[in-house]
N, C-alpha and C positions, 0 to 999 in steps of 0.2 A: 378615309377612303375617298378618292376623288370621283366625282360623278361625271360621266361623259354621255351626252345624248345628242340626237339629231331631232330637230323639230321643224315645224312649218314656218318659224320666224326667221330662219336662216338656212341657206342651202348646204352648209357644211356642219360637221360635228362641232358642238360647243363643249368645251371642257371646263369643269369647275376649277378656278384658280384663286389663290389668295396672294395678293401683292401688297407691298407697303407703299404703293403709289396711288394717288387719286386718278380717276379716269372719267371718261364721258360715255354715258350709256347710249348705245345706238338705237335702243328701243324707244324710251321715253324722251331721249335727248336732253337729259338732265345730268349734272355732275354726279360722280360716285366717289365716296370716300374710301379710305383704306378698308377693304372688307372682301368678303367672298364675292366673286363675280363669275359669269360664264363667258368664255372667250373662244374665239376662232383666231388662232395665230396666223392662219393663211390669209385672212382678210383684215386683220387688225380690227375685229368686231367684238364689242363687249356688251353684255347685258347685266343689269342688276339682277340679283337672285329673284326678286319679285317679278321683274320683267321677263325673265326666262321661264317662269312658272305661272304665267297668266292663265286665268280660267276663261272659258267662253262667256260665262256670266257670273255675277257675284252680287252680294248685298253689302251694306255698310250699317254699322250700329246707329249712326246719326240719321240715316235715311231708311228706317226699317221697312217702309212700305214700298220701296223702290227696288227694281231689279236692273242692274247695270250690265250692259253688253260690251264686250271687248271689241275695240277697233284698233287697227294698226296706225291709223291717222284719224284726227277728228272728222266725224261724219260730214260736217258742213264745209270742211276745208277752209274755214275762216279762222279768225283769231278768237279763241275761246279761253276761258279761265276755269280752273278747278273750283267747283262750288264749295269745297271744304277748306282749302288753304288759300284761295284767292290768287294764286300764281297762274301765269299763262301755261296752257298745255301745248307742248311742242311736238309730241309724237304719240306713243301708245296712250290710249285713253279708255276709260269705262264710261259709257253714256247710257242714260235712262231716257228712252223715247217718251214715256208718259210724262215725266216731270221736267224733261229737257235739262237735266243736271249732268255734269261732267266730273269725273274723278281721275286723278293721277293713278297709275297702276300700283304705285308704292303705298297707297293709302288703304285700300280694302284689306 
């Protein structure tokens, strides 16, 4: 069964799709491999499954004492890296104000 939903991350309905093509996630701005994604055909807008289902806040097993808050863009608007994988964060991000740590949304 395909899931269709409308959410605050995009003004149109996003429909669950499975394609045999790689893509670029418009949320975290990272490549996506052949897999399930959420897509707006009208805008050519794609989100990873994890980016389509972000939580307002989350935790991670490696940082058990930290609470990470979701942001559509890095809160300081500068160049930041994910504290777990070491890659640059280009879009959606989880940020812990207390520890100043950042996580890609694919990781929690």
